[in-house]
C-alpha positions as CSV (number, residue, x, y, z in Angstrom):
1,X,81.3,77.7,83.0
2,X,81.3,75.5,86.2
3,X,79.1,72.4,86.1
4,X,76.9,72.6,89.3
5,X,76.0,69.0,88.9
6,X,79.5,67.9,89.6
7,X,79.8,70.1,92.7
8,X,79.2,68.0,95.9
9,X,76.4,69.4,98.0
10,X,77.3,71.1,101.2
11,X,76.7,69.1,104.4
12,X,74.3,70.7,107.0
13,X,74.4,69.6,110.6
14,X,70.6,69.0,110.7
15,X,70.5,67.2,107.3
16,X,70.9,63.4,107.2
17,X,74.0,62.1,105.6
18,X,73.1,60.5,102.2
19,X,76.2,58.3,102.2
20,X,75.6,57.0,105.8
21,X,79.4,57.2,106.5
22,X,79.7,60.5,108.3
23,X,77.8,61.5,111.4
24,X,77.5,65.1,112.6
25,X,80.0,66.0,115.3
26,X,78.6,65.6,118.8
27,X,79.7,67.2,122.1
28,X,80.9,64.8,124.7
29,X,80.9,66.2,128.2
30,X,83.2,65.2,130.9
31,X,82.0,62.4,133.1
32,X,81.2,63.1,136.7
33,X,79.1,66.2,136.9
34,X,79.9,68.3,140.0
35,X,77.0,67.9,142.5
36,X,75.2,71.0,143.6
37,X,74.2,69.8,147.1
38,X,74.8,72.1,150.0
39,X,75.9,70.1,153.1
40,X,78.0,72.8,154.7
41,X,74.8,74.4,156.2
42,X,73.8,71.0,157.5
43,X,77.1,70.6,159.2
44,X,76.9,74.1,160.7
45,X,73.4,73.3,162.2
46,X,74.7,70.0,163.7
47,X,77.7,71.7,165.3
48,X,75.4,74.4,166.7
49,X,73.2,71.7,168.2
50,X,76.2,69.9,169.7
51,X,77.5,73.1,171.2
52,X,74.0,74.0,172.5
53,X,73.7,70.7,174.4
54,X,77.2,71.0,175.8
55,X,76.5,74.5,177.1
56,X,73.2,73.8,178.9
57,X,70.7,71.1,179.5
58,X,67.7,73.3,180.2
59,X,64.3,72.6,178.6
60,X,64.6,75.6,176.3
61,X,67.9,74.1,175.0
62,X,66.1,70.9,174.1
63,X,63.4,72.8,172.3
64,X,66.0,74.8,170.4
65,X,67.8,71.6,169.5
66,X,64.6,70.1,168.1
67,X,64.2,73.3,166.0
68,X,67.8,73.0,164.8
69,X,67.2,69.3,163.9
70,X,64.0,70.2,162.0
71,X,65.9,72.8,160.0
72,X,68.7,70.2,159.4
73,X,66.1,67.8,158.2
74,X,64.7,70.3,155.7
75,X,68.1,71.1,154.3
76,X,69.1,67.4,154.1
77,X,65.8,66.5,152.3
78,X,66.5,69.2,149.7
79,X,69.8,67.7,149.0
80,X,68.4,64.1,148.9
81,X,65.7,64.6,146.3
82,X,67.4,62.3,143.9
83,X,67.5,59.4,146.4
84,X,65.0,56.7,147.2
85,X,64.0,58.4,150.4
86,X,60.5,59.7,149.8
87,X,58.5,62.6,151.2
88,X,56.1,60.4,153.3
89,X,59.1,59.4,155.5
90,X,59.9,63.0,156.3
91,X,56.2,63.8,156.6
92,X,55.7,61.1,159.3
93,X,58.7,62.3,161.2
94,X,57.5,65.9,161.1
95,X,54.0,64.9,162.2
96,X,55.5,62.9,165.1
97,X,57.6,66.0,166.1
98,X,54.5,68.1,166.3
99,X,52.6,65.5,168.3
100,X,55.5,65.1,170.8
101,X,56.0,68.8,171.2
102,X,52.3,69.2,172.0
103,X,52.4,66.2,174.4
104,X,55.4,67.8,176.1
105,X,53.0,70.3,177.7
106,X,51.0,67.6,179.5
107,X,53.6,65.0,180.3
108,X,55.7,64.8,183.5
109,X,59.3,65.9,183.4
110,X,60.7,62.4,183.2
111,X,58.2,61.3,180.5
112,X,58.8,64.6,178.6
113,X,62.5,63.9,178.6
114,X,62.0,60.4,177.2
115,X,59.6,61.7,174.6
116,X,62.1,64.4,173.5
117,X,64.9,61.8,173.3
118,X,62.7,59.6,171.1
119,X,61.9,62.6,168.9
120,X,65.5,63.6,168.5
121,X,66.5,60.0,167.7
122,X,63.9,59.8,165.0
123,X,65.0,63.1,163.5
124,X,68.7,62.2,163.7
125,X,68.2,58.8,162.1
126,X,66.2,60.3,159.3
127,X,68.7,63.0,158.6
128,X,71.5,60.4,158.7
129,X,69.8,58.3,156.1
130,X,69.2,61.3,153.9
131,X,72.7,62.5,154.0
132,X,74.4,59.2,153.5
133,X,72.1,58.2,150.7
134,X,73.0,61.4,148.8
135,X,76.7,61.5,149.6
136,X,77.3,58.0,148.2
137,X,75.7,59.1,144.9
138,X,78.2,62.0,144.3
139,X,80.1,61.2,141.2
140,X,82.8,63.8,142.1
141,X,84.1,64.4,145.6
142,X,83.9,68.0,146.6
143,X,84.0,70.1,149.8
144,X,80.2,69.6,150.0
145,X,80.6,65.8,149.8
146,X,83.1,65.9,152.7
147,X,80.8,68.2,154.7
148,X,78.0,65.7,154.2
149,X,80.2,62.8,155.4
150,X,81.4,64.6,158.5
151,X,77.7,65.6,159.2
152,X,76.8,61.9,159.0
153,X,79.6,61.1,161.5
154,X,78.4,63.7,163.9
155,X,74.8,62.4,163.5
156,X,76.0,58.9,164.7
157,X,77.2,60.5,168.0
158,X,74.0,62.6,168.4
159,X,71.8,59.6,167.6
160,X,73.3,57.3,170.2
161,X,73.2,60.1,172.8
162,X,69.4,60.2,172.2
163,X,69.3,56.4,172.4
164,X,71.1,56.5,175.7
165,X,68.5,59.0,176.8
166,X,65.8,56.6,176.0
167,X,67.6,53.9,177.9
168,X,67.9,56.2,180.9
169,X,64.1,57.0,180.7
170,X,63.2,53.3,180.4
171,X,65.4,52.2,183.3
172,X,66.2,55.2,185.6
173,X,69.5,54.9,187.4
174,X,70.7,51.9,185.3
175,X,72.6,53.8,182.7
176,X,76.0,54.6,184.3
177,X,77.8,52.4,186.8
178,X,79.0,55.6,188.6
179,X,75.4,56.9,189.0
180,X,75.1,60.7,189.2
181,X,73.8,63.0,186.6
182,X,72.3,61.4,183.5
183,X,71.4,64.7,181.8
184,X,71.8,65.6,178.1
185,X,75.4,66.8,178.6
186,X,76.5,63.5,180.2
187,X,74.7,61.5,177.6
188,X,76.3,63.4,174.7
189,X,79.8,63.3,176.4
190,X,79.5,59.5,176.9
191,X,78.3,59.0,173.3
192,X,81.1,60.9,171.6
193,X,83.9,59.5,173.9
194,X,82.5,56.1,172.9
195,X,82.2,56.9,169.2
196,X,85.8,58.2,169.0
197,X,87.0,55.3,171.3
198,X,88.7,57.7,173.7
199,X,87.6,55.5,176.7
200,X,88.3,58.0,179.6
201,X,86.6,55.6,182.0
202,X,84.9,58.3,184.1
203,X,81.5,57.1,182.8
204,X,80.9,53.4,182.1
205,X,77.7,51.6,181.1
206,X,75.9,49.8,183.9
207,X,73.6,47.4,182.1
208,X,74.3,44.9,179.3
209,X,71.8,46.7,177.1
210,X,73.7,50.0,177.3
211,X,77.0,48.2,177.0
212,X,75.7,46.6,173.8
213,X,74.7,50.0,172.4
214,X,78.1,51.5,173.3
215,X,80.0,48.6,171.7
216,X,77.9,48.9,168.5
217,X,78.4,52.7,168.4
218,X,82.2,52.3,168.7
219,X,82.3,49.6,165.9
220,X,80.0,51.7,163.7
221,X,82.1,54.8,164.1
222,X,85.3,53.0,163.2
223,X,83.8,51.3,160.2
224,X,82.4,54.7,159.0
225,X,85.8,56.3,159.3
226,X,87.7,53.5,157.7
227,X,85.3,53.1,154.7
228,X,83.2,56.1,153.7
229,X,85.2,59.0,155.0
230,X,88.6,57.5,154.0
231,X,87.3,56.7,150.5
232,X,86.0,60.2,150.1
233,X,89.1,62.0,151.3
234,X,91.3,59.8,149.0
235,X,89.1,60.8,146.1
236,X,88.9,64.5,146.9
237,X,90.5,66.8,144.2
238,X,90.3,70.5,144.5
239,X,88.5,72.1,141.6
240,X,90.7,74.0,139.2
241,X,89.5,76.6,136.7
242,X,90.7,76.4,133.1
243,X,94.1,77.9,132.4
244,X,94.5,81.1,130.3
245,X,93.5,80.4,126.7
246,X,92.4,76.8,127.6
247,X,89.1,75.6,126.1
248,X,86.2,74.6,128.4
249,X,86.2,70.9,129.6
250,X,84.4,69.4,126.6
251,X,85.5,68.0,123.3
252,X,84.1,67.3,119.9
253,X,84.1,63.7,118.8
254,X,83.4,62.9,115.2
255,X,83.0,59.2,115.8
């Protein structure tokens, strides 16, 4: 007859260990959870806005660009909910967008162009902060992370194009030394040739204020490429599924 008193009790995972020496096994998950942000749609909207401005500089194109930037802002805000950028900032920008769009109906063409440039600059700056604030928080570099970084780089060029538009509105005829057309297409062309330091020379800044903006844009673009984008590309690793018969990426640690 077996003595039940000498049989050690069975350990249960939910029961405390009477000896205090053994802890229940715990699951340790892999560090660096893959982010679920979606920056590819943000990049697609920014490219669409760039192509739209290069195709035409009509008033309907500016209105369509504002709509695209508003949609980009919404997508970027959804991806940046975990950052310190709060809803009031986005609400103020959206309210200003509504006011400027309504004021566009009563302003002169020159003033409406300046107001639209200011609106686009505010939207682009906000989206840039949202995207960068979220991208730098990604613990794992994915395709979405790279799309967010490229989106931020495009936003630098678009933002400075809007700032040049504000400068042209504040001082008409003082933007380019060559004079001529200072429409949206010329502003965007000048901004991206400056950002990428191509330096064709067909358009050059006339005033020291615009020269200062152009120099700052070129320096900012190079720093952005050499730091954030280079770091993300170096840390990018394509995701690989588990091999046949391989356990999921988690382990049991009895310590």
